[in-house]
C-alpha angles and dihedrals in degrees: 000000000000092000092049091052091046091052090048091052092048093048092047091050091047090051091054094043090047091052095047098041098045094043091049088062092042089056089048090052092050091049091048094050100038104023094237140048115234137136089256091055090045089053090052093052109165105224092178093059091042092053092044091053093043089060097034095122142004095271095051090042089054091053092044094052091042091054091044091054090047089050092053092047090048092051089053090050093047093050094046097043094038091056095040093052092037092234110183103224104021092140090062091071091058090051090049091053089060099034099045111005144306089248093056097044097047097042092047090049091051090049093051092043090055091049091050092050091049092049092049091048092049091050093051 
């Protein structure tokens, strides 16, 4: 039980850190491309410029492809584990990976998976 709670705390912390850290750089990107951060500028997010900059050189392309492969593997994990554990909203974590960030969606899924496992173990 201790290890499960420890993992839950780690996954929860990583979810928060992933949200703050990735969105800090998203805000920096929006400021750099529009000159100002506002909800209007967020709504006019330029995915073409973002993708172009994400693959601007060999180093950033390496990171981009690495994250993409991790994303695909994580989607496979979320679908398989979500169904196996009968998690109610497992598809939401995939949406969050695209809507907010890969870091948020995966870490939140791992947190909720650990909670589900602990609840199922306690019920057994």
